[in-house]
C-alpha positions in Angstrom: -50.0 15.5 -0.4 -46.7 17.4 -0.9 -45.8 16.8 2.7 -46.2 13.1 2.3 -44.0 13.1 -0.7 -41.4 15.1 1.2 -41.4 12.6 4.1 -41.1 9.7 1.7 -38.2 11.4 -0.2 -36.4 11.9 3.1 -37.1 8.3 4.2 -35.7 6.9 1.0 -32.7 9.2 1.1 -31.9 8.1 4.7 -32.3 4.4 3.7 -29.9 4.9 0.8 -27.4 6.6 3.0 -27.7 3.8 5.6 -27.4 0.9 3.1 -25.1 2.4 0.5 -21.9 1.1 2.1 -23.3 -2.4 2.2 -24.6 -2.2 -1.4 -21.1 -1.2 -2.5 -19.7 -4.5 -1.2 -19.4 -4.0 2.5 -16.6 -2.6 4.6 -17.0 0.9 3.3 -17.2 4.1 5.3 -18.0 7.7 4.5 -14.6 9.0 5.5 -11.0 7.7 5.2 -10.3 8.2 8.9 -13.4 6.1 9.8 -12.3 3.4 7.4 -8.8 3.2 9.0 -10.1 3.5 12.6 -13.0 1.1 12.4 -11.7 -1.5 10.0 -8.7 -2.4 12.2 -9.7 -0.9 15.6 -6.8 1.5 15.5 -6.7 4.5 17.8 -6.1 7.8 16.1 -2.6 7.4 14.6 -0.9 10.4 13.0 -0.4 10.0 9.3 3.2 10.4 8.3 2.9 9.8 4.6 0.2 9.4 2.0 0.2 9.1 -1.8 -2.8 9.0 -4.1 -2.8 6.7 -7.1 -6.0 6.9 -9.0 -8.9 5.8 -6.9 -6.5 4.3 -4.3 -4.4 5.9 -1.6 -1.5 4.6 0.3 -1.4 5.9 3.9 1.4 5.3 6.4 0.4 6.0 10.0 2.5 5.9 13.1 0.5 3.7 15.6 1.5 2.5 19.0 3.0 -0.7 17.5 5.1 1.2 14.9 4.5 2.2 11.3 1.5 0.7 9.5 0.9 0.9 5.8 -2.6 0.8 4.5 -4.2 0.9 1.0 -7.5 2.7 0.9 -9.9 2.2 -2.0 -12.5 4.8 -2.9 -15.7 4.0 -4.6 -18.1 6.6 -6.1 -15.9 9.3 -4.5 -17.7 9.0 -1.2 -17.1 5.5 0.1 -13.7 4.4 1.5 -12.4 1.0 2.7 -9.0 -0.4 3.7 -8.0 -3.3 1.4 -4.5 -3.9 2.7 -2.8 -3.2 6.0 0.7 -4.3 7.1 3.5 -3.2 9.4 6.8 -1.8 8.2 9.7 -3.6 9.8 13.5 -3.7 9.4 15.2 -7.1 8.8 17.8 -6.2 11.5 17.8 -3.6 14.2 20.5 -1.6 12.4 18.8 -1.8 9.0 18.2 1.6 7.3 15.3 0.2 5.3 11.9 -0.7 6.8 9.8 -2.6 4.3 6.6 -4.5 3.9 4.3 -5.9 1.3 0.8 -7.4 1.0 -1.0 -9.1 -1.8 -4.5 -10.4 -2.4 -5.8 -12.5 -5.2 -8.2 -10.8 -7.6 -10.9 -12.4 -9.7 -8.7 -12.4 -12.8 -6.0 -14.6 -11.1 -3.5 -11.8 -10.4 -2.4 -10.4 -7.1 -3.3 -6.8 -6.1 0.1 -6.0 -4.5 1.1 -3.2 -2.1 4.8 -2.7 -1.5 5.9 0.1 0.9 9.4 1.0 2.1 10.8 3.6 4.4 14.4 4.6 3.7 16.5 6.1 6.5 19.6 6.2 4.3 20.3 9.9 3.4 21.5 9.1 -0.1 18.7 6.7 -1.1 16.7 8.1 -4.1 15.1 4.9 -5.2 14.0 1.5 -3.9 14.2 -1.3 -6.4 12.2 -4.4 -5.8 13.0 -7.6 -7.6 12.6 -11.3 -7.1 16.1 -12.5 -8.0 17.5 -15.1 -5.6 20.0 -13.8 -3.0 20.9 -17.4 -2.1 22.9 -17.6 -5.3 25.6 -15.1 -6.5 24.4 -11.5 -6.1 24.2 -9.8 -9.5 26.8 -7.1 -9.8 24.7 -4.6 -11.8 21.1 -3.6 -11.9 20.9 -4.8 -15.5 21.8 -8.3 -14.3 19.2 -8.0 -11.6 16.6 -7.0 -14.2 17.5 -10.1 -16.3 17.5 -12.5 -13.3 14.0 -11.3 -12.1 10.5 -11.7 -13.4 9.7 -8.3 -11.8 11.8 -5.2 -11.5 9.9 -2.3 -9.7 11.6 1.1 -9.4 10.0 3.2 -6.7 11.2 6.8 -6.1 11.8 7.8 -2.5 9.6 10.8 -1.5 9.8 12.2 2.0 11.6 9.0 3.0 9.0 6.6 1.6 8.6 4.6 -1.6 5.3 2.9 -2.6 4.0 0.6 -5.3 0.5 -0.7 -5.9 -0.3 -2.9 -8.9 -1.3 -6.3 -10.3 1.4 -9.0 -10.4 1.3 -12.5 -11.8 1.1 -15.2 -9.1 4.6 -16.6 -9.9 6.1 -13.1 -9.3 4.7 -12.5 -5.8 6.9 -13.2 -2.8 10.6 -13.5 -2.1 11.1 -9.8 -2.9 14.6 -8.4 -2.7 14.8 -4.7 -1.8 17.7 -2.5 -2.9 18.3 1.1 -1.9 19.9 3.0 -4.8 21.5 6.5 -4.9 21.4 9.2 -7.7 24.1 7.4 -9.7 22.3 4.0 -9.5 24.8 2.7 -7.0 23.3 0.0 -4.7 23.5 1.2 -1.1 22.0 -1.9 0.5 20.4 -5.2 -0.4 18.0 -7.3 1.6 14.8 -9.3 1.7 
């Protein structure tokens, strides 16, 4: 009788392990590396930067096609899935800033937004993301930028990378302007 209970307990445990990722909403894996590799069929790409923010982690990997930024979500501390993945690109070949962003609509009508930038400028200490219009007159000061924008995100540069993940209102998503800023808050470069 004890043996039968033991066999049933093992069978139930194996079923739980097998179906747990699907019960959590699908697309989950038991390791971060499996989530990255299997979700987007990427070969092993070396991770060049990662930052944990609560139950989420931003990972930048150097794949064959260039740098890829991914947002990993962890559920119940054992299941992992990629919710965003996007390539970091410069606007021009000589640009010292590679940037990308990705947003997905949530059930509460906001966008879960990932913004990642890599600065190659030696003096850049922050990346400021706003949505002021560059088609018009470029604001002279960061305070004017703040007033002209519905968002003003300040991201510290760590090991050459700056990241942001948060919820934004639909009217604030898109047409982002990226500014590299030095220690004295002097703007080093501006671009979309």
